[in-house]
PASEBA-1860 file (N, C-alpha, C; in nm, 3 decimals):
! residues 171
1> XXXXXXXX> 3.210/6.310/-5.973/3.215/6.387/-5.858/3.154/6.499/-5.777 ~ 3.089/6.536/-5.878/2.989/6.647/-5.856/2.857/6.612/-5.719 ~ 2.829/6.522/-5.776/2.667/6.479/-5.733/2.759/6.422/-5.580 ~ 2.839/6.354/-5.557/2.898/6.290/-5.429/2.932/6.432/-5.327 ~ 2.994/6.513/-5.351/2.977/6.682/-5.318/2.836/6.714/-5.284 ~ 2.732/6.724/-5.361/2.624/6.758/-5.324/2.565/6.636/-5.212 ~ 2.606/6.532/-5.197/2.507/6.442/-5.150/2.588/6.422/-5.003 ~ 2.742/6.447/-4.986/2.786/6.477/-4.877/2.736/6.589/-4.832
9> XXXXXXXX> 2.778/6.718/-4.867/2.681/6.814/-4.832/2.541/6.797/-4.743 ~ 2.485/6.733/-4.847/2.297/6.695/-4.777/2.314/6.636/-4.674 ~ 2.420/6.528/-4.657/2.437/6.423/-4.532/2.500/6.503/-4.432 ~ 2.579/6.583/-4.439/2.624/6.698/-4.342/2.544/6.795/-4.270 ~ 2.429/6.802/-4.354/2.346/6.907/-4.330/2.217/6.847/-4.250 ~ 2.202/6.714/-4.297/2.108/6.636/-4.203/2.136/6.629/-4.064 ~ 2.301/6.631/-4.057/2.354/6.572/-3.928/2.353/6.654/-3.841 ~ 2.409/6.785/-3.909/2.423/6.923/-3.817/2.231/6.947/-3.726
17> XXXXXXXX> 2.116/6.895/-3.875/2.006/6.932/-3.830/1.969/6.827/-3.725 ~ 1.989/6.684/-3.761/1.969/6.635/-3.666/2.003/6.648/-3.518 ~ 2.170/6.687/-3.526/2.197/6.736/-3.391/2.136/6.796/-3.302 ~ 2.141/6.952/-3.394/2.040/7.050/-3.326/1.946/7.007/-3.238 ~ 1.819/6.940/-3.314/1.690/6.896/-3.284/1.758/6.818/-3.126 ~ 1.873/6.691/-3.132/1.888/6.626/-3.018/1.909/6.722/-2.902 ~ 1.990/6.814/-2.990/2.055/6.914/-2.829/1.937/6.988/-2.783 ~ 1.824/6.995/-2.879/1.711/7.093/-2.811/1.615/7.017/-2.732
25> XXXXXXXX> 1.620/6.864/-2.739/1.560/6.817/-2.677/1.599/6.772/-2.540 ~ 1.758/6.752/-2.540/1.839/6.745/-2.468/1.857/6.843/-2.356 ~ 1.832/6.972/-2.369/1.859/7.100/-2.335/1.703/7.086/-2.231 ~ 1.617/7.073/-2.292/1.453/7.089/-2.260/1.470/7.005/-2.146 ~ 1.546/6.850/-2.145/1.508/6.724/-2.042/1.622/6.782/-1.939 ~ 1.687/6.836/-1.975/1.806/6.906/-1.841/1.783/7.016/-1.823 ~ 1.676/7.058/-1.821/1.622/7.209/-1.721/1.647/7.167/-1.589 ~ 1.606/7.042/-1.561/1.614/7.033/-1.401/1.737/6.977/-1.302
33> XXXXXXXX> 1.836/7.003/-1.446/2.003/7.001/-1.381/2.063/7.099/-1.267 ~ 1.969/7.193/-1.327/2.013/7.319/-1.259/1.892/7.363/-1.185 ~ 1.851/7.387/-1.075/1.739/7.455/-1.002/1.805/7.558/-0.909 ~ 1.787/7.669/-0.926/1.835/7.801/-0.855/1.727/7.774/-0.728 ~ 1.823/7.872/-0.665/1.767/7.835/-0.540/1.742/8.018/-0.522 ~ 1.572/8.096/-0.477/1.593/8.210/-0.479/1.553/8.283/-0.347 ~ 1.571/8.396/-0.301/1.478/8.449/-0.156/1.334/8.498/-0.215 ~ 1.297/8.552/-0.189/1.143/8.634/-0.234/1.172/8.760/-0.304
41> XXXXXXXX> 1.259/8.823/-0.263/1.298/8.924/-0.358/1.322/8.909/-0.480 ~ 1.409/8.758/-0.520/1.433/8.743/-0.670/1.339/8.688/-0.718 ~ 1.261/8.588/-0.620/1.152/8.533/-0.709/1.025/8.584/-0.720 ~ 1.007/8.764/-0.656/0.910/8.847/-0.692/0.882/8.836/-0.854 ~ 1.015/8.907/-0.937/0.952/8.929/-1.068/0.901/8.812/-1.130 ~ 0.929/8.657/-1.066/0.861/8.546/-1.162/0.746/8.565/-1.160 ~ 0.685/8.632/-1.059/0.531/8.635/-1.048/0.460/8.738/-1.100 ~ 0.489/8.783/-1.257/0.428/8.893/-1.322/0.481/8.875/-1.421
49> XXXXXXXX> 0.397/8.935/-1.514/0.404/8.950/-1.653/0.342/9.066/-1.746 ~ 0.405/9.060/-1.827/0.341/9.184/-1.963/0.274/9.165/-2.077 ~ 0.286/8.987/-2.053/0.212/8.898/-2.185/0.125/8.845/-2.172 ~ 0.045/8.847/-2.340/-0.086/8.750/-2.274/-0.098/8.599/-2.253 ~ 0.043/8.566/-2.252/0.031/8.410/-2.213/0.006/8.421/-2.092 ~ -0.028/8.292/-2.111/-0.124/8.268/-1.948/-0.009/8.185/-1.870 ~ 0.015/8.204/-1.735/0.132/8.186/-1.665/0.092/8.066/-1.502 ~ 0.122/7.974/-1.484/0.064/7.914/-1.405/0.207/7.883/-1.273
57> XXXXXXXX> 0.197/7.913/-1.156/0.338/7.978/-1.065/0.261/7.842/-0.963 ~ 0.311/7.768/-0.924/0.291/7.707/-0.826/0.370/7.651/-0.683 ~ 0.333/7.695/-0.579/0.415/7.631/-0.463/0.390/7.517/-0.428 ~ 0.482/7.455/-0.402/0.452/7.289/-0.345/0.583/7.255/-0.261 ~ 0.582/7.163/-0.242/0.655/7.068/-0.164/0.634/6.936/-0.190 ~ 0.778/6.842/-0.174/0.784/6.694/-0.198/0.694/6.644/-0.107 ~ 0.704/6.715/0.029/0.618/6.656/0.162/0.513/6.672/0.168 ~ 0.413/6.727/0.114/0.332/6.737/0.082/0.196/6.672/-0.010
65> XXXXXXXX> 0.197/6.589/0.064/0.092/6.516/-0.001/-0.030/6.532/-0.172 ~ -0.126/6.614/-0.114/-0.210/6.700/-0.229/-0.089/6.760/-0.352 ~ 0.039/6.809/-0.271/0.088/6.923/-0.411/0.177/6.746/-0.509 ~ 0.182/6.650/-0.436/0.265/6.571/-0.525/0.129/6.488/-0.598 ~ 0.002/6.501/-0.547/-0.103/6.414/-0.664/-0.148/6.531/-0.730 ~ -0.090/6.658/-0.694/-0.153/6.767/-0.822/-0.048/6.758/-0.935 ~ 0.047/6.732/-0.924/0.142/6.706/-1.005/0.158/6.715/-1.141 ~ 0.107/6.583/-1.137/0.060/6.514/-1.286/-0.083/6.586/-1.352
73> XXXXXXXX> -0.136/6.652/-1.285/-0.237/6.763/-1.339/-0.168/6.859/-1.376 ~ -0.091/6.962/-1.346/-0.006/7.038/-1.403/0.057/7.006/-1.511 ~ 0.113/6.906/-1.509/0.230/6.854/-1.617/0.142/6.813/-1.732 ~ 0.026/6.756/-1.710/-0.068/6.706/-1.827/-0.106/6.863/-1.902 ~ -0.168/6.921/-1.800/-0.218/7.094/-1.843/-0.070/7.147/-1.995 ~ 0.010/7.132/-1.929/0.112/7.185/-1.998/0.171/7.104/-2.126 ~ 0.167/7.027/-2.062/0.150/6.891/-2.206/0.056/6.925/-2.329 ~ -0.098/6.939/-2.251/-0.194/6.951/-2.381/-0.173/7.120/-2.435
81> XXXXXXXX> -0.156/7.207/-2.377/-0.105/7.377/-2.412/0.041/7.388/-2.378 ~ 0.092/7.353/-2.488/0.268/7.401/-2.469/0.296/7.544/-2.462 ~ 0.175/7.617/-2.502/0.198/7.752/-2.478/0.213/7.830/-2.383 ~ 0.139/7.768/-2.246/0.148/7.803/-2.128/0.281/7.795/-2.055 ~ 0.290/7.898/-1.941/0.421/7.886/-1.896/0.435/7.881/-1.727 ~ 0.444/7.698/-1.697/0.428/7.671/-1.560/0.583/7.671/-1.470 ~ 0.564/7.749/-1.425/0.654/7.741/-1.290/0.622/7.676/-1.143 ~ 0.709/7.592/-1.106/0.696/7.526/-0.992/0.800/7.556/-0.897
89> XXXXXXXX> 0.720/7.606/-0.807/0.838/7.669/-0.704/0.822/7.556/-0.571 ~ 0.952/7.516/-0.576/0.939/7.384/-0.470/0.964/7.489/-0.303 ~ 0.927/7.410/-0.229/0.917/7.468/-0.095/1.021/7.398/0.018 ~ 1.090/7.292/-0.049/1.177/7.230/-0.022/1.297/7.263/0.072 ~ 1.366/7.174/0.126/1.521/7.228/0.184/1.635/7.220/0.053 ~ 1.692/7.338/0.065/1.804/7.297/-0.070/1.896/7.264/-0.056 ~ 1.962/7.171/0.061/2.019/7.111/0.077/2.003/6.934/0.037 ~ 1.875/6.946/-0.028/1.805/6.826/-0.062/1.759/6.832/-0.224
97> XXXXXXXX> 1.818/6.939/-0.232/1.786/6.911/-0.427/1.858/6.804/-0.493 ~ 1.999/6.840/-0.492/2.072/6.689/-0.535/2.013/6.517/-0.491 ~ 2.024/6.553/-0.367/1.967/6.387/-0.310/1.835/6.334/-0.299 ~ 1.737/6.458/-0.289/1.577/6.433/-0.303/1.524/6.495/-0.393 ~ 1.508/6.607/-0.418/1.422/6.654/-0.544/1.476/6.602/-0.699 ~ 1.574/6.638/-0.745/1.588/6.574/-0.854/1.563/6.447/-0.900 ~ 1.573/6.365/-0.823/1.562/6.220/-0.863/1.436/6.206/-0.842 ~ 1.332/6.295/-0.703/1.190/6.261/-0.759/1.124/6.317/-0.882
105> XXXXXXXX> 1.219/6.476/-0.898/1.114/6.495/-1.053/1.147/6.432/-1.140 ~ 1.301/6.324/-1.157/1.273/6.262/-1.286/1.211/6.162/-1.269 ~ 1.143/6.112/-1.120/1.088/5.972/-1.130/0.936/6.031/-1.177 ~ 0.861/6.150/-1.141/0.767/6.212/-1.155/0.737/6.207/-1.340 ~ 0.886/6.209/-1.403/0.830/6.279/-1.536/0.837/6.397/-1.571 ~ 0.854/6.505/-1.424/0.834/6.622/-1.461/0.971/6.737/-1.515 ~ 0.897/6.800/-1.645/1.002/6.899/-1.716/0.964/7.026/-1.679 ~ 0.889/7.094/-1.609/0.871/7.193/-1.598/0.974/7.260/-1.518
113> XXXXXXXX> 0.954/7.410/-1.578/1.056/7.497/-1.497/1.053/7.473/-1.294 ~ 1.132/7.420/-1.256/1.180/7.459/-1.145/1.248/7.509/-1.055 ~ 1.203/7.621/-0.964/1.284/7.667/-0.881/1.259/7.699/-0.755 ~ 1.378/7.687/-0.621/1.299/7.657/-0.478/1.316/7.802/-0.464 ~ 1.226/7.816/-0.336/1.198/7.965/-0.241/1.242/7.922/-0.112 ~ 1.362/8.003/-0.064/1.441/7.936/0.073/1.420/8.100/0.113 ~ 1.357/8.143/0.175/1.333/8.268/0.231/1.294/8.236/0.373 ~ 1.359/8.280/0.473/1.262/8.267/0.661/1.203/8.360/0.671
121> XXXXXXXX> 1.169/8.459/0.563/1.027/8.570/0.602/0.910/8.539/0.562 ~ 0.879/8.410/0.606/0.720/8.386/0.544/0.636/8.466/0.527 ~ 0.627/8.506/0.722/0.525/8.583/0.696/0.503/8.769/0.633 ~ 0.629/8.775/0.648/0.598/8.880/0.486/0.603/8.849/0.361 ~ 0.652/8.774/0.305/0.632/8.732/0.150/0.492/8.665/0.150 ~ 0.442/8.584/0.219/0.318/8.548/0.118/0.229/8.669/0.134 ~ 0.257/8.691/0.268/0.128/8.878/0.258/0.150/8.952/0.131 ~ 0.278/8.930/0.063/0.294/8.986/-0.065/0.243/8.944/-0.170
129> XXXXXXXX> 0.249/8.818/-0.186/0.158/8.719/-0.287/0.010/8.716/-0.270 ~ -0.033/8.715/-0.159/-0.180/8.742/-0.174/-0.201/8.735/-0.042 ~ -0.227/8.829/0.014/-0.315/8.920/0.223/-0.385/8.778/0.212 ~ -0.457/8.672/0.156/-0.532/8.599/0.200/-0.519/8.458/0.175 ~ -0.351/8.435/0.173/-0.304/8.331/0.159/-0.213/8.269/0.300 ~ -0.302/8.160/0.367/-0.248/8.151/0.496/-0.095/8.068/0.488 ~ -0.075/8.045/0.379/0.075/7.978/0.388/0.077/7.818/0.343 ~ -0.067/7.795/0.356/-0.093/7.628/0.313/-0.037/7.616/0.156
137> XXXXXXXX> 0.042/7.467/0.110/0.026/7.465/-0.016/-0.046/7.331/-0.024 ~ -0.060/7.295/-0.145/-0.052/7.362/-0.264/-0.131/7.525/-0.317 ~ -0.051/7.608/-0.356/-0.090/7.726/-0.352/-0.027/7.783/-0.498 ~ -0.143/7.801/-0.545/-0.129/7.851/-0.736/-0.150/7.955/-0.761 ~ -0.086/8.051/-0.835/-0.158/8.158/-0.896/-0.139/8.108/-1.031 ~ -0.267/8.203/-1.122/-0.302/8.200/-1.273/-0.279/8.324/-1.292 ~ -0.240/8.344/-1.403/-0.257/8.504/-1.474/-0.153/8.510/-1.589 ~ -0.204/8.653/-1.673/-0.133/8.694/-1.765/-0.142/8.875/-1.686
145> XXXXXXXX> -0.102/8.942/-1.826/-0.080/9.058/-1.793/-0.187/9.103/-1.723 ~ -0.343/9.105/-1.766/-0.440/9.140/-1.711/-0.516/9.108/-1.590 ~ -0.521/8.941/-1.605/-0.585/8.866/-1.479/-0.471/8.789/-1.372 ~ -0.546/8.769/-1.309/-0.438/8.722/-1.176/-0.562/8.617/-1.070 ~ -0.558/8.468/-1.047/-0.641/8.437/-0.951/-0.512/8.363/-0.901 ~ -0.612/8.366/-0.758/-0.535/8.282/-0.635/-0.610/8.161/-0.603 ~ -0.516/8.046/-0.546/-0.611/7.918/-0.549/-0.520/7.852/-0.438 ~ -0.545/7.845/-0.293/-0.487/7.788/-0.203/-0.602/7.673/-0.202
153> XXXXXXXX> -0.530/7.568/-0.264/-0.596/7.412/-0.296/-0.543/7.340/-0.406 ~ -0.549/7.214/-0.375/-0.503/7.112/-0.501/-0.623/7.144/-0.596 ~ -0.597/7.081/-0.720/-0.652/7.101/-0.847/-0.738/6.944/-0.839 ~ -0.837/6.912/-0.866/-0.898/6.796/-0.825/-0.873/6.665/-0.942 ~ -0.868/6.732/-1.078/-0.844/6.721/-1.212/-0.797/6.777/-1.309 ~ -0.797/6.729/-1.471/-0.749/6.808/-1.523/-0.825/6.939/-1.579 ~ -0.956/6.895/-1.611/-1.071/6.975/-1.602/-1.086/7.070/-1.521 ~ -1.078/7.037/-1.375/-1.088/7.116/-1.275/-0.982/7.238/-1.291
161> XXXXXXXX> -0.858/7.214/-1.359/-0.773/7.304/-1.345/-0.785/7.375/-1.470 ~ -0.834/7.363/-1.623/-0.923/7.399/-1.718/-1.031/7.488/-1.709 ~ -1.082/7.476/-1.610/-1.195/7.532/-1.550/-1.141/7.702/-1.508 ~ -1.057/7.650/-1.389/-1.017/7.771/-1.315/-0.925/7.893/-1.398 ~ -0.881/7.813/-1.506/-0.826/7.902/-1.618/-0.910/7.956/-1.719 ~ -0.997/7.917/-1.757/-1.070/7.939/-1.832/-1.150/8.058/-1.758 ~ -1.209/8.064/-1.640/-1.250/8.161/-1.533/-1.226/8.291/-1.520 ~ -1.032/8.257/-1.487/-0.957/8.401/-1.461/-0.934/8.458/-1.594
169> XXX> -0.925/8.408/-1.682/-0.927/8.473/-1.842/-1.065/8.573/-1.846 ~ -1.160/8.491/-1.806/-1.260/8.551/-1.888/-1.367/8.577/-1.820 ~ -1.332/8.613/-1.690/-1.431/8.703/-1.578/-1.344/8.838/-1.537
END
């Protein structure tokens, strides 16, 4: 009887740990269930950090062919470097989140954090991000607490992105 209790406890512990792992996985997979819409004032703090961790913030849209072509590169970098913080800032229309954006992200296998920027005063906030930015997308910021670079172009491949991150952190 005593052995059965220990076996039962062990089974319950395994079930608890296993279900916790499944919850953690489903939580990550369901991060796209909520895509928050921000104006620039709300999104601006996400563009800075006080850590040494690498942050990549990519401004993109589904209707931008170079942006869509670049998404697998960002995804591959994030998979290769799980300690990096990738934020995809969608410039799509808020009314299309459910009908278009979420299905698009699911189809592409994108699991990065996605937010949406909906702020009509682009002439003001573009200059606040980088006065040299024309407003064209894709536009990527690579940074940590000490270094920051801006890239108004699509990365050609994973090596191109890795080289830009290396240059950012080592120059």
